[in-house]
VOGULUM-903616 format. One record per residue (C-alpha): x, y, z; residue in three letters; residue number from 1. Coordinates in steps of 0.5 Angstrom, whole numbers, m for minus. Layout:
BEGIN
xx:X | yy:Y | zz:Z | resn:ALA | resi:NUM
...
***
This chain:
BEGIN
xx:0 | yy:0 | zz:0 | resn:MET | resi:1
xx:3 | yy:7 | zz:m2 | resn:SER | resi:2
xx:3 | yy:13 | zz:3 | resn:ARG | resi:3
xx:0 | yy:19 | zz:1 | resn:ASP | resi:4
xx:5 | yy:25 | zz:3 | resn:VAL | resi:5
xx:1 | yy:31 | zz:6 | resn:LEU | resi:6
xx:4 | yy:37 | zz:8 | resn:ARG | resi:7
xx:2 | yy:40 | zz:15 | resn:LEU | resi:8
xx:3 | yy:48 | zz:16 | resn:THR | resi:9
xx:2 | yy:49 | zz:24 | resn:ILE | resi:10
xx:2 | yy:57 | zz:25 | resn:ASP | resi:11
xx:3 | yy:56 | zz:32 | resn:ASP | resi:12
xx:7 | yy:50 | zz:35 | resn:LEU | resi:13
xx:6 | yy:52 | zz:42 | resn:SER | resi:14
xx:m2 | yy:52 | zz:42 | resn:GLN | resi:15
xx:m2 | yy:46 | zz:37 | resn:PHE | resi:16
xx:3 | yy:42 | zz:43 | resn:THR | resi:17
xx:m2 | yy:44 | zz:48 | resn:LYS | resi:18
xx:m8 | yy:42 | zz:44 | resn:THR | resi:19
xx:m5 | yy:35 | zz:43 | resn:LEU | resi:20
xx:m3 | yy:34 | zz:50 | resn:ARG | resi:21
xx:m10 | yy:36 | zz:52 | resn:GLY | resi:22
xx:m12 | yy:30 | zz:48 | resn:ALA | resi:23
xx:m7 | yy:25 | zz:50 | resn:LEU | resi:24
xx:m8 | yy:21 | zz:57 | resn:PRO | resi:25
xx:m1 | yy:22 | zz:61 | resn:ALA | resi:26
xx:2 | yy:27 | zz:56 | resn:ALA | resi:27
xx:9 | yy:29 | zz:57 | resn:PRO | resi:28
xx:10 | yy:36 | zz:59 | resn:GLY | resi:29
xx:10 | yy:42 | zz:54 | resn:GLN | resi:30
xx:18 | yy:42 | zz:53 | resn:SER | resi:31
xx:18 | yy:35 | zz:52 | resn:GLU | resi:32
xx:12 | yy:35 | zz:48 | resn:MET | resi:33
xx:16 | yy:40 | zz:43 | resn:LEU | resi:34
xx:22 | yy:36 | zz:43 | resn:GLY | resi:35
xx:18 | yy:29 | zz:41 | resn:HIS | resi:36
xx:14 | yy:33 | zz:35 | resn:ILE | resi:37
xx:21 | yy:36 | zz:33 | resn:ALA | resi:38
xx:24 | yy:29 | zz:32 | resn:ARG | resi:39
xx:18 | yy:27 | zz:29 | resn:ALA | resi:40
xx:19 | yy:32 | zz:24 | resn:ALA | resi:41
xx:26 | yy:30 | zz:23 | resn:GLY | resi:42
xx:30 | yy:35 | zz:27 | resn:TYR | resi:43
xx:35 | yy:33 | zz:33 | resn:ARG | resi:44
xx:31 | yy:37 | zz:38 | resn:ASN | resi:45
xx:26 | yy:43 | zz:39 | resn:TYR | resi:46
xx:32 | yy:48 | zz:38 | resn:GLN | resi:47
xx:34 | yy:45 | zz:32 | resn:HIS | resi:48
xx:27 | yy:46 | zz:29 | resn:LEU | resi:49
xx:27 | yy:53 | zz:31 | resn:LYS | resi:50
xx:34 | yy:55 | zz:29 | resn:SER | resi:51
xx:32 | yy:52 | zz:22 | resn:ARG | resi:52
xx:25 | yy:56 | zz:21 | resn:LEU | resi:53
xx:28 | yy:63 | zz:24 | resn:THR | resi:54
xx:29 | yy:67 | zz:18 | resn:PRO | resi:55
xx:35 | yy:70 | zz:17 | resn:GLU | resi:56
xx:35 | yy:78 | zz:18 | resn:PRO | resi:57
xx:35 | yy:82 | zz:12 | resn:ALA | resi:58
xx:40 | yy:86 | zz:9 | resn:ALA | resi:59
xx:40 | yy:94 | zz:10 | resn:ASP | resi:60
xx:40 | yy:95 | zz:2 | resn:GLN | resi:61
xx:42 | yy:103 | zz:4 | resn:LYS | resi:62
xx:48 | yy:101 | zz:7 | resn:ARG | resi:63
xx:50 | yy:96 | zz:2 | resn:VAL | resi:64
xx:49 | yy:101 | zz:m3 | resn:ALA | resi:65
xx:53 | yy:106 | zz:1 | resn:ARG | resi:66
xx:59 | yy:101 | zz:1 | resn:ALA | resi:67
xx:58 | yy:99 | zz:m6 | resn:LEU | resi:68
xx:61 | yy:105 | zz:m8 | resn:ARG | resi:69
xx:68 | yy:104 | zz:m5 | resn:TYR | resi:70
xx:69 | yy:98 | zz:m10 | resn:PHE | resi:71
xx:71 | yy:99 | zz:m17 | resn:ALA | resi:72
xx:67 | yy:95 | zz:m23 | resn:PRO | resi:73
xx:72 | yy:90 | zz:m23 | resn:ASP | resi:74
xx:70 | yy:88 | zz:m16 | resn:GLY | resi:75
xx:77 | yy:91 | zz:m13 | resn:ARG | resi:76
xx:76 | yy:96 | zz:m7 | resn:TRP | resi:77
xx:78 | yy:103 | zz:m9 | resn:GLU | resi:78
xx:79 | yy:107 | zz:m3 | resn:ASN | resi:79
xx:78 | yy:107 | zz:5 | resn:TRP | resi:80
xx:71 | yy:110 | zz:7 | resn:PRO | resi:81
xx:71 | yy:115 | zz:13 | resn:LEU | resi:82
xx:65 | yy:112 | zz:16 | resn:LYS | resi:83
xx:67 | yy:106 | zz:21 | resn:ARG | resi:84
xx:61 | yy:102 | zz:19 | resn:GLY | resi:85
xx:62 | yy:102 | zz:12 | resn:VAL | resi:86
xx:69 | yy:101 | zz:13 | resn:ARG | resi:87
xx:68 | yy:94 | zz:17 | resn:GLU | resi:88
xx:63 | yy:92 | zz:11 | resn:LEU | resi:89
xx:68 | yy:93 | zz:6 | resn:CYS | resi:90
xx:73 | yy:89 | zz:10 | resn:LEU | resi:91
xx:68 | yy:83 | zz:10 | resn:TRP | resi:92
xx:69 | yy:83 | zz:3 | resn:VAL | resi:93
xx:77 | yy:83 | zz:3 | resn:ILE | resi:94
xx:76 | yy:77 | zz:9 | resn:TRP | resi:95
xx:72 | yy:73 | zz:4 | resn:SER | resi:96
xx:77 | yy:73 | zz:m1 | resn:ARG | resi:97
xx:83 | yy:71 | zz:4 | resn:LEU | resi:98
xx:84 | yy:63 | zz:4 | resn:PRO | resi:99
xx:81 | yy:59 | zz:9 | resn:ALA | resi:100
xx:85 | yy:55 | zz:14 | resn:ARG | resi:101
xx:92 | yy:57 | zz:11 | resn:ASP | resi:102
xx:97 | yy:60 | zz:15 | resn:VAL | resi:103
xx:100 | yy:66 | zz:11 | resn:LEU | resi:104
xx:106 | yy:70 | zz:12 | resn:THR | resi:105
xx:106 | yy:78 | zz:12 | resn:GLU | resi:106
xx:108 | yy:78 | zz:5 | resn:ARG | resi:107
xx:103 | yy:73 | zz:3 | resn:GLN | resi:108
xx:97 | yy:76 | zz:6 | resn:ILE | resi:109
xx:100 | yy:83 | zz:3 | resn:SER | resi:110
xx:100 | yy:80 | zz:m4 | resn:ALA | resi:111
xx:93 | yy:78 | zz:m3 | resn:VAL | resi:112
xx:90 | yy:84 | zz:0 | resn:ILE | resi:113
xx:94 | yy:88 | zz:m6 | resn:ASP | resi:114
xx:91 | yy:84 | zz:m11 | resn:GLU | resi:115
xx:84 | yy:86 | zz:m8 | resn:GLU | resi:116
xx:85 | yy:93 | zz:m7 | resn:THR | resi:117
xx:87 | yy:99 | zz:m12 | resn:VAL | resi:118
xx:89 | yy:104 | zz:m6 | resn:PHE | resi:119
xx:94 | yy:99 | zz:m4 | resn:ARG | resi:120
xx:95 | yy:100 | zz:4 | resn:ASP | resi:121
xx:95 | yy:92 | zz:6 | resn:PRO | resi:122
xx:98 | yy:94 | zz:13 | resn:ALA | resi:123
xx:92 | yy:98 | zz:15 | resn:GLN | resi:124
xx:87 | yy:93 | zz:12 | resn:ILE | resi:125
xx:91 | yy:87 | zz:16 | resn:ARG | resi:126
xx:91 | yy:92 | zz:23 | resn:ARG | resi:127
xx:83 | yy:93 | zz:22 | resn:SER | resi:128
xx:82 | yy:85 | zz:20 | resn:LEU | resi:129
xx:85 | yy:84 | zz:27 | resn:VAL | resi:130
xx:81 | yy:89 | zz:31 | resn:GLU | resi:131
xx:75 | yy:86 | zz:28 | resn:MET | resi:132
xx:77 | yy:79 | zz:30 | resn:GLN | resi:133
xx:77 | yy:77 | zz:23 | resn:LEU | resi:134
xx:84 | yy:75 | zz:23 | resn:LEU | resi:135
xx:89 | yy:73 | zz:28 | resn:THR | resi:136
xx:97 | yy:74 | zz:28 | resn:ARG | resi:137
xx:103 | yy:72 | zz:31 | resn:ASN | resi:138
xx:106 | yy:77 | zz:36 | resn:ILE | resi:139
xx:112 | yy:79 | zz:31 | resn:ASP | resi:140
xx:107 | yy:79 | zz:25 | resn:GLY | resi:141
xx:110 | yy:73 | zz:22 | resn:SER | resi:142
xx:104 | yy:69 | zz:21 | resn:ALA | resi:143
xx:97 | yy:71 | zz:19 | resn:TYR | resi:144
xx:91 | yy:66 | zz:19 | resn:GLU | resi:145
xx:83 | yy:68 | zz:17 | resn:ARG | resi:146
xx:78 | yy:67 | zz:23 | resn:LEU | resi:147
xx:72 | yy:63 | zz:21 | resn:GLU | resi:148
xx:66 | yy:67 | zz:23 | resn:ARG | resi:149
xx:59 | yy:67 | zz:20 | resn:PRO | resi:150
xx:58 | yy:73 | zz:15 | resn:MET | resi:151
xx:53 | yy:78 | zz:17 | resn:PRO | resi:152
xx:47 | yy:79 | zz:12 | resn:PRO | resi:153
xx:49 | yy:86 | zz:10 | resn:ASP | resi:154
xx:56 | yy:83 | zz:8 | resn:ALA | resi:155
xx:53 | yy:77 | zz:4 | resn:GLN | resi:156
xx:49 | yy:82 | zz:0 | resn:ALA | resi:157
xx:55 | yy:87 | zz:m1 | resn:LEU | resi:158
xx:59 | yy:81 | zz:m4 | resn:LEU | resi:159
xx:53 | yy:79 | zz:m8 | resn:ARG | resi:160
xx:52 | yy:86 | zz:m11 | resn:ALA | resi:161
xx:60 | yy:86 | zz:m13 | resn:ILE | resi:162
xx:60 | yy:80 | zz:m16 | resn:LYS | resi:163
xx:53 | yy:81 | zz:m20 | resn:GLU | resi:164
xx:56 | yy:88 | zz:m22 | resn:ARG | resi:165
xx:63 | yy:85 | zz:m24 | resn:ALA | resi:166
xx:59 | yy:80 | zz:m29 | resn:GLN | resi:167
xx:55 | yy:85 | zz:m32 | resn:THR | resi:168
xx:57 | yy:86 | zz:m39 | resn:PRO | resi:169
xx:59 | yy:93 | zz:m41 | resn:LYS | resi:170
xx:56 | yy:97 | zz:m46 | resn:SER | resi:171
***
């Protein structure tokens, strides 16, 4: 006998759980019941279900557009923003272009930064990435490594906008 696939949308899982508990004799507590429902739906627990269903915060398009002005059409960073928030957004782009899980010398990381910028100030960019805790370095500055962090939605949107603009054919 074949099984029919039925989709069920529950607007309020907490209320659904309360109603279900009321219909069952000797039902477990509310949080335990939420866990059972989450596992039945294929999640590890209720927190896992909740994290998967929580939408990502939307990017601030105005802020992204402001930061995009600092990038050349080919995607390289053209000049240093005076506003800290815009500058930090731009630094995320450079961070994303650094190799992950590689230890680089000062000369190697400066070469990568120089490829990605027009204004060529790798020392300032390295210092700023370290301050933002996106990059670690030895005390003597001989070794640098990118720290893995989740990229904020604004930075992701800026990176997408830069890529889209670089792929757009010039007329």
